C-alpha positions as CSV (number, residue, x, y, z in Angstrom):
1,X,-16.9,-15.9,-9.7
2,X,-15.1,-12.6,-10.8
3,X,-13.7,-9.7,-9.1
4,X,-16.9,-7.7,-9.7
5,X,-19.1,-10.1,-7.9
6,X,-17.6,-9.5,-4.4
7,X,-15.8,-6.1,-4.7
8,X,-16.9,-3.3,-2.3
9,X,-17.9,-0.4,-4.4
10,X,-17.9,2.3,-1.4
11,X,-14.2,2.6,-1.1
12,X,-12.8,5.2,1.4
13,X,-10.1,6.9,-0.5
14,X,-6.9,9.3,0.3
15,X,-5.0,11.7,-1.9
16,X,-1.1,12.2,-1.7
17,X,-1.0,15.6,-0.3
18,X,-2.8,14.4,3.0
19,X,-1.0,14.0,6.0
20,X,-0.2,10.8,7.9
21,X,-2.2,12.1,10.9
22,X,-5.4,12.6,8.6
23,X,-5.1,9.0,7.1
24,X,-4.5,7.7,10.9
25,X,-7.7,9.3,11.7
26,X,-9.5,8.0,8.7
27,X,-8.4,4.2,9.4
28,X,-9.0,4.4,13.0
29,X,-12.6,6.0,12.4
30,X,-13.6,3.5,9.8
31,X,-12.0,0.7,11.4
32,X,-10.0,-0.3,8.3
33,X,-6.4,-1.2,7.8
34,X,-5.6,0.6,4.6
35,X,-6.8,2.7,1.7
36,X,-6.0,3.5,-1.8
37,X,-4.6,6.7,-2.8
38,X,-5.9,8.4,-5.7
39,X,-4.7,11.2,-8.2
40,X,-7.3,13.9,-9.0
41,X,-8.7,12.0,-12.1
42,X,-9.4,9.1,-9.6
43,X,-6.4,6.7,-11.0
44,X,-4.9,4.7,-8.2
45,X,-1.5,5.8,-7.6
46,X,-0.9,4.0,-4.3
47,X,-1.9,2.5,-1.1
48,X,-1.6,3.4,2.6
49,X,-1.8,0.6,4.9
50,X,-1.3,0.3,8.8
51,X,2.2,-1.1,8.0
52,X,3.3,1.7,6.3
53,X,2.0,4.3,9.0
54,X,3.6,2.5,12.0
55,X,6.9,2.3,10.0
56,X,8.1,5.3,11.9
57,X,8.5,3.0,14.9
58,X,10.8,0.6,13.2
59,X,14.5,0.3,14.3
60,X,16.5,1.8,11.5
61,X,19.0,-0.7,9.8
62,X,22.2,0.8,9.0
63,X,24.0,-1.2,6.5
64,X,27.5,-2.7,7.2
65,X,30.3,-0.9,5.8
66,X,33.9,-1.3,6.2
67,X,36.9,1.5,6.3
68,X,39.5,1.4,4.0
69,X,42.1,4.2,3.5
70,X,40.0,6.7,5.5
71,X,36.9,6.0,3.3
72,X,33.8,4.1,3.8
73,X,32.8,1.1,1.5
74,X,29.1,0.1,2.4
75,X,28.6,-3.7,2.1
76,X,25.1,-3.4,1.3
77,X,22.6,-0.8,-0.5
78,X,22.3,2.7,0.9
79,X,19.1,2.8,-1.2
80,X,17.3,1.0,1.5
81,X,18.5,3.0,4.0
82,X,17.3,6.1,2.3
83,X,13.8,4.7,1.7
84,X,13.8,3.7,5.4
85,X,14.6,7.3,6.6
86,X,12.0,8.7,4.2
87,X,9.1,6.6,5.6
88,X,10.0,7.1,9.0
89,X,10.2,10.8,8.8
90,X,7.1,11.2,6.6
91,X,4.5,14.0,6.9
92,X,2.5,13.4,3.7
93,X,1.0,10.5,2.1
94,X,3.0,10.6,-0.9
95,X,6.1,9.7,1.1
96,X,4.8,6.8,3.0
97,X,2.4,5.2,0.5
98,X,3.4,2.0,-1.2
99,X,3.5,3.2,-5.2
100,X,3.6,-0.3,-6.7
101,X,0.2,-1.2,-6.4
102,X,-1.1,-4.8,-7.8
103,X,-4.5,-4.0,-9.1
104,X,-7.2,-6.2,-11.2
105,X,-10.1,-5.5,-13.4
106,X,-13.9,-6.2,-12.6
107,X,-13.4,-9.3,-14.8
108,X,-10.4,-10.9,-13.1
109,X,-11.2,-14.3,-11.8
110,X,-11.7,-14.5,-8.0
111,X,-8.6,-17.1,-7.7
112,X,-6.6,-14.6,-9.5
113,X,-7.3,-12.1,-6.6
114,X,-6.8,-14.8,-4.2
115,X,-3.4,-15.9,-5.5
116,X,-2.0,-12.0,-5.5
117,X,-3.2,-11.7,-2.0
118,X,-1.3,-14.8,-0.8
119,X,1.7,-14.7,-3.0
120,X,2.3,-10.8,-2.6
121,X,1.5,-10.8,1.0
122,X,-1.4,-7.7,0.5
123,X,-4.5,-7.3,2.2
124,X,-6.3,-5.5,-0.2
125,X,-6.6,-5.4,-4.1
126,X,-8.0,-2.4,-6.0
127,X,-10.3,-2.9,-9.0
128,X,-9.7,-0.6,-11.7
129,X,-10.8,0.1,-15.3
130,X,-8.6,0.0,-18.2
131,X,-7.5,3.5,-17.2
132,X,-6.3,2.7,-13.9
133,X,-9.4,4.6,-12.1
134,X,-10.8,3.1,-9.2
135,X,-13.9,0.9,-9.3
136,X,-13.8,-1.1,-5.9
137,X,-11.7,-3.3,-3.8
138,X,-11.3,-6.5,-2.7
139,X,-10.1,-7.2,0.9
140,X,-9.2,-10.4,2.7
141,X,-12.4,-10.3,4.6
142,X,-14.3,-10.0,1.4
143,X,-13.1,-13.1,0.5
144,X,-14.0,-14.7,3.8
145,X,-17.5,-13.3,3.5
146,X,-17.7,-15.1,0.0
147,X,-16.3,-18.4,1.4
148,X,-19.4,-18.2,4.1
């Protein structure tokens, strides 16, 4: 079985300049948990999930630090803190979306898609052409429907 055999071709998508509130409304109205983010050419540039959108409610983790000679030395990376703050304060999709999206081609074997979903702990995998343009999407529920 190939990705093209079970993918959903009617994909609801968003653009990076949309607001977080607009995307929340789309997810709720369509009863879905995430959407691909496309650029103006139809190429997948990100994904926004419920997890990304509820990030604002997360407790902020301040990196541990020590004070030496009236200076501060962080014991952990401050890059994570910067990313957390950016997501928590996000107004636009581009600030909250996951940018490193794992995609598959239409010819990808279904076992590969299942491996991605399980190993990467994602709920959806976009199906793209060789240029990265969206053709469809496979979600966990699509795989469950196939099992039945």
